[in-house]
C-alpha positions as CSV (number, residue, x, y, z in Angstrom):
1,M,-0.1,54.0,4.0
2,T,0.6,56.9,6.1
3,D,0.3,57.4,9.7
4,E,-1.5,60.3,9.8
5,I,-5.1,60.4,10.8
6,V,-7.7,62.2,8.9
7,F,-9.9,63.9,11.2
8,Y,-13.2,65.3,10.2
9,H,-14.1,68.0,12.7
10,N,-16.6,70.6,13.4
11,P,-15.9,72.4,16.7
12,Q,-19.4,72.5,17.5
13,S,-19.9,68.4,17.7
14,R,-18.6,65.9,19.9
15,S,-15.6,65.6,17.7
16,Q,-14.1,68.1,19.8
17,M,-13.4,65.5,22.2
18,V,-11.3,63.5,19.6
19,R,-9.6,66.5,18.8
20,W,-8.5,66.7,22.4
21,M,-7.5,63.0,22.4
22,I,-5.6,63.5,19.2
23,E,-3.7,66.4,21.0
24,E,-3.1,64.1,24.2
25,A,-2.0,61.2,21.8
26,G,0.5,63.5,19.8
27,A,-0.7,61.7,16.9
28,P,0.1,63.2,13.6
29,H,-3.2,64.3,11.9
30,R,-4.9,66.5,9.5
31,V,-8.1,68.2,10.0
32,V,-10.7,68.1,7.3
33,P,-13.4,71.0,8.7
34,I,-17.2,69.8,7.8
35,D,-19.4,72.9,7.6
36,F,-22.7,71.7,9.2
37,A,-24.2,75.0,7.3
38,K,-23.3,73.7,4.0
39,N,-24.6,70.2,4.9
40,E,-21.1,68.7,4.5
41,H,-21.7,65.9,6.6
42,K,-24.6,64.7,4.3
43,A,-22.3,65.0,0.9
44,P,-22.0,61.6,-0.6
45,A,-18.3,61.3,-0.2
46,F,-18.7,61.9,3.6
47,L,-21.6,59.6,3.7
48,A,-19.5,57.0,1.9
49,L,-17.3,57.3,5.4
50,N,-19.9,57.6,7.6
51,P,-23.6,56.6,6.5
52,M,-25.1,58.5,9.7
53,G,-23.4,61.5,8.6
54,K,-22.0,62.0,12.3
55,L,-18.8,63.7,13.8
56,P,-16.6,62.6,14.7
57,T,-14.8,60.2,12.1
58,I,-11.5,59.5,11.5
59,E,-9.4,57.7,8.9
60,H,-6.4,56.1,9.6
61,R,-4.1,53.3,7.9
62,G,-7.3,52.6,5.7
63,T,-9.6,52.3,8.4
64,V,-12.8,54.3,9.2
65,V,-13.3,54.7,12.9
66,T,-16.7,56.7,14.2
67,E,-18.4,57.4,17.7
68,T,-16.7,59.5,19.9
69,A,-15.9,56.5,22.5
70,A,-14.6,54.1,19.8
71,I,-12.2,56.7,18.4
72,I,-10.7,57.5,21.9
73,A,-10.0,53.6,22.6
74,Y,-8.6,53.3,19.2
75,L,-6.4,56.4,19.5
76,A,-5.2,55.0,23.0
77,D,-4.4,51.4,21.8
78,T,-2.6,53.0,18.6
79,F,-0.6,55.5,20.5
80,P,0.4,53.2,23.7
81,Q,3.6,55.6,24.1
82,A,1.3,58.4,25.1
83,G,0.0,56.5,28.2
84,L,-3.7,57.1,27.8
85,A,-5.1,53.6,28.8
86,P,-4.0,50.8,30.8
87,A,-2.4,47.9,28.6
88,P,-4.5,45.2,27.4
89,G,-4.2,42.3,30.0
90,E,-3.7,45.0,33.0
91,P,-6.4,44.7,35.5
92,A,-7.2,48.3,35.4
93,R,-8.3,47.7,31.7
94,G,-11.6,46.7,32.7
95,A,-12.4,50.1,34.7
96,Y,-10.8,52.1,32.0
97,Y,-13.8,50.7,29.6
98,R,-16.3,50.9,32.4
99,W,-15.9,54.4,32.6
100,L,-15.1,55.4,28.9
101,F,-18.4,53.6,28.0
102,F,-20.1,54.9,31.0
103,G,-19.5,58.5,29.7
104,A,-20.9,57.8,26.2
105,G,-23.5,55.8,27.3
106,C,-24.6,57.3,30.3
107,F,-23.1,60.6,31.7
108,E,-23.4,62.3,28.0
109,P,-27.5,61.4,27.6
110,A,-28.1,62.3,30.9
111,L,-26.5,65.5,30.7
112,L,-28.3,66.1,27.4
113,D,-31.3,65.3,28.9
114,K,-30.8,68.0,31.7
115,M,-29.7,70.5,29.4
116,M,-32.6,70.0,27.1
117,K,-35.1,69.9,30.0
118,R,-36.4,66.6,28.8
119,P,-38.9,64.9,31.4
120,E,-37.2,62.5,33.3
121,V,-40.3,60.5,35.3
122,E,-41.8,58.6,32.5
123,R,-38.6,57.6,30.8
124,Q,-36.7,56.4,33.6
125,A,-37.2,52.4,33.1
126,A,-36.8,53.0,29.5
127,V,-33.5,54.5,29.0
128,G,-30.3,52.7,30.3
129,W,-29.0,55.8,32.5
130,G,-32.5,56.2,34.3
131,S,-31.6,59.9,35.3
132,Y,-29.2,62.5,35.7
133,D,-29.0,62.2,39.5
134,D,-28.6,58.4,39.1
135,V,-25.6,59.2,36.6
136,L,-23.8,61.6,39.0
137,A,-24.2,58.9,41.9
138,T,-22.7,56.2,40.1
139,P,-19.0,57.2,39.9
140,P,-17.3,56.8,43.2
141,G,-15.7,60.2,44.2
142,L,-17.9,62.2,41.8
143,K,-20.5,63.3,44.2
144,G,-20.6,67.1,45.1
145,E,-20.3,69.9,42.9
146,A,-17.0,71.0,44.6
147,I,-15.2,67.8,43.1
148,I,-16.9,67.6,40.0
149,D,-15.5,71.4,39.4
150,A,-12.0,70.4,40.5
151,Y,-11.9,67.4,38.2
152,L,-13.0,69.5,35.5
153,A,-10.4,72.4,36.2
154,R,-7.6,69.6,36.1
155,L,-8.9,68.5,32.9
156,T,-8.9,72.1,31.3
157,A,-5.5,73.0,32.7
158,R,-3.9,70.1,30.4
159,P,-1.8,71.4,27.5
160,A,-3.6,68.8,25.1
161,F,-6.8,70.4,26.1
162,Q,-5.7,73.9,25.4
163,R,-4.1,73.1,22.2
164,S,-7.2,71.3,21.0
165,M,-9.6,74.5,22.1
166,A,-7.0,76.8,20.2
167,G,-7.2,75.0,16.9
């Protein structure tokens, strides 16, 4: 069994985050481009891997992993030498999980709501993230556009981010 990750990718999808994580981990990988215009994500061979036909999807050591946060956690655990997550048993591990899944389960849907101009008022109690403003007020230290802009600038300056965007 090979240690190579088979990474199913389309740059116009959430798989771009996983591409960045693979670069951060320094993981050996092979990219399999998935063309949405050709419906390759709905082809029987791909649906056998991910019945929802979604990206990102990876195969590694005979295991298929889907969902962005799950893949990120898997890669951090599988390539611990990269130092991308606190080790199991460390006190910081709880905060790591909290913010990893907050990003996927709250921040991303709230951001999509805002970008797509979906009305918030009638759904705030029905969705797990409440509103975009609620989400931005949650992480300590993330209040204010200047802080967010500085954080994003540090992230996008990382060499692994630059490699992930180039390839």
